[in-house]
TISERO-436321 format. One line per field, with one value per residue (C-alpha): x, y, z; residue number from 1; residue in one letter. Coordinates in pm, whole numbers. Each point is the difference from the previous one (the first is absolute). Layout:
REM TISERO-436321
xx = (X | ...) .
yy = (Y | ...) .
zz = (Z | ...) .
pos = (NUM | ...) .
code = (a | ...) .
END
This chain:
REM TISERO-436321
xx = (25853 | -9 | 87 | -11 | 229 | 91 | 374 | -10 | -186 | 251 | 285 | -135 | -54 | 353 | 139 | -232 | 99 | 254 | -47 | -18 | -299 | -180 | 73 | -128 | -325 | -56 | 113 | 278 | 377 | 196 | 159 | -344 | -67 | 341 | -89 | -320 | 199 | 264 | -262 | -175 | 324 | -74 | 309 | 41 | 177 | 370 | 150 | 24 | -270 | -224 | 289 | 112 | -360 | -26 | 281 | -122 | 232 | -245 | 121 | -171 | -303 | 84 | -247 | -246 | 91 | -285 | -173 | 196 | -143 | -240 | 15 | -320 | -71 | -193 | 183 | -196 | 176 | -114 | -162 | 89 | 30 | -378 | -87 | -135 | -276 | -65 | 40 | -255 | -278 | -354 | 55 | 311 | -173 | -302 | 229 | 202 | -34 | 341 | 20 | 127 | 380 | 177 | 351 | 139 | 316 | -69 | 142 | 219 | 176 | 46 | 149 | 236 | 120 | 51 | 199 | 227 | 64 | 27 | 266 | 156 | -64 | 327 | 5 | 188 | 231 | -215 | -32 | 278 | -201 | -347 | -270 | -72 | -345 | 156 | 281 | -269 | -140 | 347 | 72 | -329 | 87 | 337 | -176 | -219 | 307 | 186 | -308 | -37 | 367 | -36 | -279 | -33 | -353 | -32 | -328 | -90 | -169 | 320 | 228 | 187 | -200 | 275 | 263 | -119 | 198 | -321 | -101 | 340 | -39 | -353 | 120 | 284 | -243 | -232 | 301 | 90 | -356 | -14 | 334 | -89 | -321 | 180 | 265 | -293 | -119 | -277 | -45 | -35 | -105 | -81 | -307 | 57 | 273 | 54 | 30 | -312 | -214 | 188 | -91 | 157 | -93 | 4 | -54 | -356 | -98 | 86 | 34 | -11 | 192 | 129 | 319 | -16 | 72 | -257 | -190 | -19 | -377 | -244 | -334 | -254 | -274 | 175 | 150 | 322 | -18 | 340 | 51 | 320 | -84 | 288 | 377 | 159 | 336 | -162 | -92 | -293 | -56 | -356 | -150 | -339 | -319 | -112 | -232 | 99 | 180 | 127 | -117 | 298 | -3 | 346 | 240 | 363 | 157 | 306 | 17 | 260 | 158 | -60 | 18 | -181 | 327 | 9 | -353 | 54 | -4 | -341 | -131 | 113 | -128 | -335 | -36 | 41 | -232 | -257 | 0 | -120 | -265 | -120 | 11 | -229 | -229 | -8 | -75 | -294 | -124 | 34 | -183 | -287 | -2 | -40 | -281 | -173 | 49 | -140 | -302 | -56 | 32 | -252 | -237 | 48 | -50 | -314 | -132 | 85 | -176 | -307 | 0 | 36 | -287 | -214 | 73 | -74 | -336 | -75 | 101 | -223 | -287 | 47 | -8 | -315 | -160 | 98 | -157 | -316 | -18 | 43 | -265 | -250 | 84 | -50 | -332 | -114 | 118 | -185 | -321 | 45 | 59 | -312 | -195 | 120 | -101 | -342 | -41 | 96 | -247 | -277 | 70 | -15 | -328 | -156 | 127 | -188 | -321 | 59 | 86 | 346 | -39 | 343 | 107 | 112 | 342 | 44 | -122 | 241 | 289 | -79 | -64 | 335 | 182 | -184 | 64 | 366 | 16 | -172 | 239 | 294 | -122 | -98 | 291 | -119 | -26 | 338 | 163 | 110 | -137 | 291 | 237 | -147 | 110 | 354 | 74 | 378 | 159 | 331 | -113) .
yy = (534 | -295 | -351 | -325 | -294 | -322 | -54 | -253 | 242 | 280 | -248 | -113 | 361 | 123 | -295 | 64 | 357 | 269 | 176 | 341 | -114 | -128 | 324 | 214 | -196 | 40 | 364 | -78 | 5 | -317 | 48 | -26 | -333 | -123 | 103 | -208 | -299 | 33 | 36 | -320 | -192 | -27 | -59 | 230 | -50 | 90 | 301 | -59 | -270 | 169 | 93 | -364 | -109 | 215 | -195 | -338 | -36 | -34 | -12 | -267 | 107 | 2 | -206 | 179 | -58 | -101 | 263 | 95 | 12 | 290 | 81 | 77 | -188 | 301 | 302 | 324 | 236 | 353 | -82 | 71 | -231 | -2 | -25 | -358 | 140 | 346 | 0 | -251 | 129 | -135 | -185 | -175 | -90 | -145 | -208 | -121 | -378 | -119 | -308 | 47 | 23 | -333 | -36 | -333 | 15 | -67 | 239 | -281 | -11 | 379 | -29 | -274 | 213 | 305 | -212 | -106 | 366 | 155 | -204 | 272 | 358 | 162 | 283 | 294 | 209 | 262 | 294 | 23 | -213 | 128 | -18 | 345 | 4 | -68 | 245 | 264 | -86 | 20 | 335 | 141 | -134 | 174 | 329 | -48 | -77 | 312 | 213 | -135 | 67 | 358 | 95 | 26 | -128 | -356 | -161 | -365 | 63 | 132 | -269 | -242 | -314 | -256 | 64 | -286 | -323 | -197 | 255 | -30 | -376 | 30 | 213 | -243 | -291 | 201 | 91 | -368 | -87 | 284 | -82 | -370 | 76 | 219 | -267 | -225 | 261 | 145 | 346 | 110 | 328 | 192 | 220 | 205 | 191 | -249 | -316 | -177 | -4 | -244 | -174 | -231 | 52 | -355 | 53 | 143 | -70 | 198 | -194 | 210 | -102 | 140 | -42 | 147 | -52 | -214 | 64 | -254 | 65 | -153 | 149 | -273 | 167 | -38 | -334 | 42 | 379 | 162 | 170 | 199 | 185 | 44 | -39 | -332 | -133 | -261 | 39 | -144 | -4 | -49 | -29 | 170 | -140 | 160 | 291 | 4 | 275 | -210 | -362 | -232 | -282 | -138 | 99 | -58 | 127 | -20 | -309 | -95 | -240 | 173 | 372 | 159 | 35 | -379 | -6 | 243 | -268 | -120 | 357 | 94 | -328 | 48 | 356 | -127 | -299 | 216 | 234 | -289 | -91 | 361 | 25 | -301 | 149 | 332 | -176 | -187 | 320 | 184 | -277 | 2 | 379 | -4 | -255 | 223 | 306 | -190 | -121 | 354 | 139 | -253 | 85 | 374 | -25 | -210 | 259 | 282 | -187 | -60 | 365 | 111 | -230 | 136 | 358 | -85 | -151 | 309 | 222 | -187 | 2 | 374 | 54 | -210 | 192 | 329 | -114 | -104 | 328 | 187 | -215 | 70 | 369 | 3 | -183 | 256 | 284 | -160 | -15 | 358 | 114 | -188 | 164 | 344 | -64 | -129 | 303 | 237 | -173 | 24 | 369 | 59 | -185 | 199 | 323 | -89 | -42 | 327 | -156 | 163 | 377 | 103 | 134 | -235 | 167 | -66 | -356 | -72 | 148 | -221 | -306 | 42 | 27 | -296 | -230 | 98 | -112 | -327 | -60 | 77 | -247 | -268 | -253 | -134 | 335 | 113 | -339 | -1 | -351 | -145 | 133 | -241 | -290 | 130 | 103 | 22 | -315 | 154 | 104) .
zz = (9305 | 237 | -118 | 194 | -64 | 167 | 41 | -283 | -231 | 57 | -38 | -338 | -104 | 71 | -195 | -296 | -95 | 92 | 331 | -172 | -208 | 311 | 188 | -289 | -17 | 374 | -2 | 248 | -8 | -71 | 342 | 159 | -171 | 113 | 355 | -10 | -127 | 271 | 271 | -111 | -74 | -372 | -218 | -302 | -334 | 26 | -174 | -375 | 1 | -256 | -230 | -1 | -44 | -314 | -166 | 120 | 300 | 284 | 358 | 210 | 201 | 370 | 206 | 226 | 367 | 223 | 209 | 311 | 355 | 43 | -371 | -187 | -321 | -131 | -139 | -39 | -236 | 65 | 335 | 361 | 300 | 49 | -368 | 31 | 221 | -143 | -374 | -127 | -222 | 24 | -327 | 135 | 327 | -180 | -219 | 301 | 10 | 113 | 220 | 355 | 30 | 28 | 140 | -105 | 209 | 368 | 255 | 131 | -338 | 2 | 347 | -118 | -292 | 222 | 246 | -286 | -87 | 349 | 174 | 211 | 105 | 106 | 252 | -157 | 220 | 169 | -32 | -262 | -247 | 84 | -263 | -145 | 165 | 340 | -73 | -42 | 346 | 156 | -168 | 130 | 345 | -14 | -80 | 308 | 208 | -113 | 57 | 352 | 79 | -122 | 240 | 376 | 6 | -116 | -93 | -12 | -333 | -156 | 143 | -230 | -70 | -46 | 267 | 218 | -63 | -61 | -266 | -166 | -2 | -133 | -293 | -64 | -30 | -224 | -212 | -40 | -105 | -251 | -159 | -2 | -188 | -252 | -58 | -101 | -253 | 217 | 148 | 360 | 148 | 319 | 15 | 315 | 181 | 282 | -208 | 117 | -313 | -223 | -320 | -255 | -365 | -136 | -373 | -19 | 361 | 312 | 323 | 316 | 306 | 329 | 192 | 347 | 363 | 175 | 317 | 275 | 6 | -242 | -95 | 92 | -204 | -335 | -88 | -201 | 36 | 28 | 333 | 36 | 321 | 233 | -44 | -83 | -111 | -223 | -365 | -191 | -376 | -121 | -347 | 4 | -141 | -323 | 67 | 368 | 181 | 290 | -22 | -29 | -252 | 88 | 274 | 99 | 318 | 216 | 215 | 260 | -248 | -334 | -67 | -292 | -193 | -36 | -144 | -289 | -270 | 118 | 13 | -350 | -144 | 172 | -128 | -357 | 41 | 182 | -301 | -215 | 258 | 12 | -379 | -32 | 262 | -189 | -329 | 154 | 165 | -331 | -187 | 250 | -7 | -378 | 27 | 255 | -221 | -298 | 201 | 131 | -353 | -138 | 285 | -55 | -375 | 53 | 248 | -242 | -282 | 218 | 102 | -363 | -100 | 284 | -103 | -365 | 100 | 206 | -292 | -244 | 251 | 50 | -377 | -34 | 286 | -161 | -330 | 180 | 190 | -328 | -166 | 279 | -13 | -379 | 35 | 254 | -224 | -294 | 203 | 115 | -361 | -110 | 285 | -111 | -362 | 107 | 226 | -284 | -236 | 261 | 58 | -378 | -28 | 283 | -154 | -316 | 201 | 182 | 335 | 7 | -7 | -139 | -337 | -271 | 6 | 370 | -43 | -286 | 194 | 300 | -220 | -178 | 333 | 154 | -294 | 3 | 362 | -88 | -288 | 226 | 260 | -253 | -7 | -335 | -175 | 141 | -60 | 362 | 66 | -203 | 267 | 255 | -221 | -27 | 359 | 25 | 141 | 106 | 347) .
pos = (1 | 2 | 3 | 4 | 5 | 6 | 7 | 8 | 9 | 10 | 11 | 12 | 13 | 14 | 15 | 16 | 17 | 18 | 19 | 20 | 21 | 22 | 23 | 24 | 25 | 26 | 27 | 28 | 29 | 30 | 31 | 32 | 33 | 34 | 35 | 36 | 37 | 38 | 39 | 40 | 41 | 42 | 43 | 44 | 45 | 46 | 47 | 48 | 49 | 50 | 51 | 52 | 53 | 54 | 55 | 56 | 57 | 58 | 59 | 60 | 61 | 62 | 63 | 64 | 65 | 66 | 67 | 68 | 69 | 70 | 71 | 72 | 73 | 74 | 75 | 76 | 77 | 78 | 79 | 80 | 81 | 82 | 83 | 84 | 85 | 86 | 87 | 88 | 89 | 90 | 91 | 92 | 93 | 94 | 95 | 96 | 97 | 98 | 99 | 100 | 101 | 102 | 103 | 104 | 105 | 106 | 107 | 108 | 109 | 110 | 111 | 112 | 113 | 114 | 115 | 116 | 117 | 118 | 119 | 120 | 121 | 122 | 123 | 124 | 125 | 126 | 127 | 128 | 129 | 130 | 131 | 132 | 133 | 134 | 135 | 136 | 137 | 138 | 139 | 140 | 141 | 142 | 143 | 144 | 145 | 146 | 147 | 148 | 149 | 150 | 151 | 152 | 153 | 154 | 155 | 156 | 157 | 158 | 159 | 160 | 161 | 162 | 163 | 164 | 165 | 166 | 167 | 168 | 169 | 170 | 171 | 172 | 173 | 174 | 175 | 176 | 177 | 178 | 179 | 180 | 181 | 182 | 183 | 184 | 185 | 186 | 187 | 188 | 189 | 190 | 191 | 192 | 193 | 194 | 195 | 196 | 197 | 198 | 199 | 200 | 201 | 202 | 203 | 204 | 205 | 206 | 207 | 208 | 209 | 210 | 211 | 212 | 213 | 214 | 215 | 216 | 217 | 218 | 219 | 220 | 221 | 222 | 223 | 224 | 225 | 226 | 227 | 228 | 229 | 230 | 231 | 232 | 233 | 234 | 235 | 236 | 237 | 238 | 239 | 240 | 241 | 242 | 243 | 244 | 245 | 246 | 247 | 248 | 249 | 250 | 251 | 252 | 253 | 254 | 255 | 256 | 257 | 258 | 259 | 260 | 261 | 262 | 263 | 264 | 265 | 266 | 267 | 268 | 269 | 270 | 271 | 272 | 273 | 274 | 275 | 276 | 277 | 278 | 279 | 280 | 281 | 282 | 283 | 284 | 285 | 286 | 287 | 288 | 289 | 290 | 291 | 292 | 293 | 294 | 295 | 296 | 297 | 298 | 299 | 300 | 301 | 302 | 303 | 304 | 305 | 306 | 307 | 308 | 309 | 310 | 311 | 312 | 313 | 314 | 315 | 316 | 317 | 318 | 319 | 320 | 321 | 322 | 323 | 324 | 325 | 326 | 327 | 328 | 329 | 330 | 331 | 332 | 333 | 334 | 335 | 336 | 337 | 338 | 339 | 340 | 341 | 342 | 343 | 344 | 345 | 346 | 347 | 348 | 349 | 350 | 351 | 352 | 353 | 354 | 355 | 356 | 357 | 358 | 359 | 360 | 361 | 362 | 363 | 364 | 365 | 366 | 367 | 368 | 369 | 370 | 371 | 372 | 373 | 374 | 375 | 376 | 377 | 378 | 379 | 380 | 381 | 382 | 383 | 384 | 385 | 386 | 387 | 388 | 389 | 390 | 391 | 392 | 393 | 394 | 395) .
code = (x | x | x | x | x | x | x | x | x | x | x | x | x | x | x | x | x | x | x | x | x | x | x | x | x | x | x | x | x | x | x | x | x | x | x | x | x | x | x | x | x | x | x | x | x | x | x | x | x | x | x | x | x | x | x | x | x | x | x | x | x | x | x | x | x | x | x | x | x | x | x | x | x | x | x | x | x | x | x | x | x | x | x | x | x | x | x | x | x | x | x | x | x | x | x | x | x | x | x | x | x | x | x | x | x | x | x | x | x | x | x | x | x | x | x | x | x | x | x | x | x | x | x | x | x | x | x | x | x | x | x | x | x | x | x | x | x | x | x | x | x | x | x | x | x | x | x | x | x | x | x | x | x | x | x | x | x | x | x | x | x | x | x | x | x | x | x | x | x | x | x | x | x | x | x | x | x | x | x | x | x | x | x | x | x | x | x | x | x | x | x | x | x | x | x | x | x | x | x | x | x | x | x | x | x | x | x | x | x | x | x | x | x | x | x | x | x | x | x | x | x | x | x | x | x | x | x | x | x | x | x | x | x | x | x | x | x | x | x | x | x | x | x | x | x | x | x | x | x | x | x | x | x | x | x | x | x | x | x | x | x | x | x | x | x | x | x | x | x | x | x | x | x | x | x | x | x | x | x | x | x | x | x | x | x | x | x | x | x | x | x | x | x | x | x | x | x | x | x | x | x | x | x | x | x | x | x | x | x | x | x | x | x | x | x | x | x | x | x | x | x | x | x | x | x | x | x | x | x | x | x | x | x | x | x | x | x | x | x | x | x | x | x | x | x | x | x | x | x | x | x | x | x | x | x | x | x | x | x | x | x | x | x | x | x | x | x | x | x | x | x | x | x | x | x | x | x | x | x | x | x | x | x | x | x | x | x | x | x | x | x | x | x | x | x) .
END
């Protein structure tokens, strides 16, 4: 079962009843509820709180910290990362009438607060203090190196990736950024085997960035596009625009007077602030997406209603036509039955005058058969005409 809460709603809930009771109601473990609280920076009652509460010794309610950069204010219990888009029923969409998201704190204030927190980003000894993600890259590189030494025939594709001094320096700078982010309570990761697809998980928002050697050539066709063609001894770090594979939003690079290592504080700060910018963008996109889904749903339901009404009119018209056709058929059958009876009476009259030279037995046999046919055809005598009134309406 999926439940949606704001941070404040979940905060009030966990301070209103024991975690085990909440977990049982949601069919989850207490550990899962704790995980949601930790993820959204929601303080929980300390151990023994409810026992003390039972005897009138309440512990004070810890205040709810404000939402962190890149953190969502909505918590979906029982949903996945795309639940805000996927798991909304038609009823929920039709009832959706929230105002557009408003972010009272300006980005400049967020930036100021982040600057107060991130004052330095030390460079750990490398590779002895490599982040475990980078350690994995170095271990894989060592396997490639040993494999290459063990064979006569070397291949460029199997060569170590990080033996070049610029690559070692590149990994060292990435390592400093990753450890700096984690010191600030964030997460950092590498998505590929050569350390070029990087992202910072700032609370609920992922910010993608690159750190690579830079080419001396620029691509004139794509403004701000990253071009890493050709070797270089300079490094550039770029935060990528949301939804973009290679368009840079902010960049830092080696200059003759300031290497990238001296710009790490700015980079880490910007990654965190950018997460808040992207989060606000995502929230507005999500809000507009829900409005579009609601409008589409209303339009679809109206079209379905119109189509159902059209089909119902066609069904009723078809029933009326079927009744009319049956009525006309019955009227024709009635006339035919009347014709048969008149014909039989005329034949009988002519037999009495001697105009029909057959025996009375033959005449009576024919008359009985003919009148049976008339009675069978007669919708009144058979009661069949009532069926035209009650033509089934379930077609």
